[in-house]
N, C-alpha and C positions, 0 to 999 in steps of 0.2 A: 241657220241662226248665226248671227254675228257675235263675236266675243270681245269684250272690252275689259279693262281693268286698271288698277293703280298699283305701282310698286313703291315701297318705302319701308321704314321701320321706326316704330313698332306697329303703326297702323291700328291703333286702338279704336279709332272711329274715323269716318271718312265722309266729308261733304260730297265728294264726287260720286261715291257709290249711291248715296241717297238721291242726289240730283238726277243722275242718269237712269237709275232704276225707275224712278217716278216718270221720267220723260218717256222711256220705252213703253211703260204701261199706258200712259196718257195718250200717246200717239200710235199705240198698237204696233210698235216696232218689234220684230222678232230678233231680240238681242238680249244679252245678259252682261252684267258688270260685276266683277269680282275683285276682292282684295288679295294682293299677293305680297305679304310681308316677307322681306328678305333680310335675314341677319347679316351683319357686316362681314362675317367670315364666309359668306356664301354668295358673294357678288356675281360669280359666274352665271348664276341663275338668271341674271338680267337678260342675257343673250336669248334665252328660251322665250321670254315674254316679248321681247322686241321682234323676234322672228315669227311668232305664232299668233299674236293677238291682232284683231282688226284695228284697234286703237288703244293707245296706252297713255295713262297719266303718270307723272313721276313727281314724288314729293320727297321731303327730307329723309335720309341724307344723300340721295342719289341724283340730284339735279345736275351735278357735274360729272359724277362717276359714269352715268349712262352714256355720255358722249363717246366714250371709247368703243361702244357697241353699235354705233350708227355709221351709216355710209356718208352722210353729210348733214349740215345744219342750214336752216334758212338764214336769211340775212340778220333778222332780229336775234335769233338764238346765238348766232356767231358773235354779234356785237355785245350781247349780254354776257355770254360765257356760261350759260346754264340753260337746261332744257326741262320743261314740265309737260310737254306733249310729244308723242312719237306717232308717226304714221308712215308705213312702208319704209322703215329704217331711216327716216328723215326726222331730225329733231327740230322742234319749234319752241318758242317761249311766248305763251299768252299771259303769263303773270304780269308782265310789264303793262300790257294793254288794260288788263283788269284793274291794276293799281292806278294807272293814270286816269281812267274814267271815273274811278271812285273818289280820288282825292282832289281832282281839278276843281269841282264846284266849291270847295272849301278854301281854296287859296286866296290870299289877300295881297294887296299891292306891296306890302312891306315884307312879304315872305321871300327871302333871297337865299337862305342857307338852311340846311337840314342835317340833323344827326340821324344816322342809320345804325341801329343797334343790331350787331351780329354781322357775320361775314360769309354766310352760306349762300346757297343758290338764290334764295328769296331776296337777300340783300342786293345781289347783283342785278336782279330785275328791277328792284325798287330804285337803285341808283341810276340805272339807265332811264327809267321813267321820269325821275326827278330832273335829270339833265334835259330831257326832251321838253319838259315844262319850264325850263329856264331857272331851275333851282340847283344850287351847288351842294352836293351831298358830301358828308364826311363820315366815314365808317368809325364805329366805336366797338372795341373788342376787349375781352379780358386779357388777350395776348396780342397786343397791337403790333403791326409791322409798320414799315416806313409809310408815311402818309395817312396813318390812322391815329385815333386817340384811344387812350385807355379810359376806363370809367373814373379813374382818379384824376384825369385831366379835365373833367367837366366842372370847371369853376363857374362862379356867378356870371362872369363876363362871357364865357363860352356859351352858357345856357341862354343868356340874353340875346346873343347874336344869332343863335340858331332857333328860329321860331317854330320850326317843324321837327318833330321827333317821331321816327318810325321804328316800331319794334319788329324786327325780323327774326327774333329768337323764339324758341318754343316756351319760354318762361311764362307761366300763367295759364298755359293750355290745360284743359281737363285731362287728367285728374289733379294736376299740380296747380290748383287754383290759388294757393296761398303764396306763390312766388311771383316776382316781378324783376325786371332789370334794375340793377343798383345805381340808378341815377339820382341826383339831388332834387327830389320832388319839391322841396320847399322853395326852390328857385323858379319854379314854373309859374306863369302868370296868365292872365286872360289873353295875352298876345300870342300864346302858344297853341299849336295844333298837334295833338297826339293821335297817331294812327297806329293801330295794332293789326298786324297781319293774322293774328290769332282770331278765330271767330267763335270758339267754344271754350269758355262761357262767353255770352254776349258782351258782358262788360268785365274785362280782366282787371286784376288789381292794378296793373299799369294804367289803365284807363280810369279806374276809380280814383286813383291818386291824382291824376291830371285834372279830372273833373272837380275834385275838391278844391283845387287851386284856381278854378275858373276857366280852365283851358277848354277849347273845342276838342271833342273826341270823336273817333270813328273806328269801328272794328273792321275785320277783314271779310265779312260776309258778302258785301257788294262786290268786292274785288274777286272773290271766288266765283260768284255767279258770272261775272264778266269773262273771266278766263275760261270757264266751262263752256259758255256759249261760243267763244272763239275756237275752242278745241273741237266742238261738234262740227263747226264749219270746215275745219281742216280735215276731219275724218270723212267728210262727205264732199270733198273736192271733185 
C-alpha cells in the first residue's frame, strides 16, 4: 500500500484528503491519504513525513518552512519560493498552475493590475501566476514591507486601478465564515474580479460583498482540483 498525506495546521478539513481518497476508491488504487496536523512548535516532524510518505501535500503555514527539509526544488517552486507538493524529497508548486488555469478564462482586456491579499505561500504562487498571465500584482498586508500596501492604503484610486483582487488569507474559511479581508468593498464595481483561494464555504463573505457590488467572483475549488491533478502526475512520474 502507498501512503500519502497533507501537513499543515490546524487541518480542520481538507479538500486533498477527500479528493485523493475518492480517487483511490474509484480507480481501485491500493493507497491511503491521511491528515498530519503539525503544531508550529513541532515543525521537526515535517522531516518524518518528507522522508516516509510516497507523496506529500503541504498547506498553510508550512509552504515555505518545508523547503528546509528538502534536497531541492523544481524550477517553478524555486521561482515561486513556496512548495505545496513533495515527492522523493523534491519540492514542487502546483498551486500556481491551478490558479492560472482557474482565473485565466475570466480575465478581460483592461485587467492589468491586481491586489493580492496576504503574504504567505499561497500569495507567492498567485503572484507568480499573475505575472505569467501579464498581470502586475501588488501584495497587501496588515504589516506591509517595502513594495507592499497596507489595508489603509487602499484608496478609491488604488481600488479603481486594480481590477483583480485575490484573497490569499484564511479569512472567511470555515468555521470563521463571518470574517473577511478589511478592504473598502464600497469601492468595488462591475469592472472588478474577486478571486478567493478559500473554497469552503463556497461563497465567502469576501465574495458575497464583491458580488453585491456587481463584481465577477470565483472561489478556490477549481484551483484546488487543478493543483491536485498536477500533484498526482508528479507522484506518478
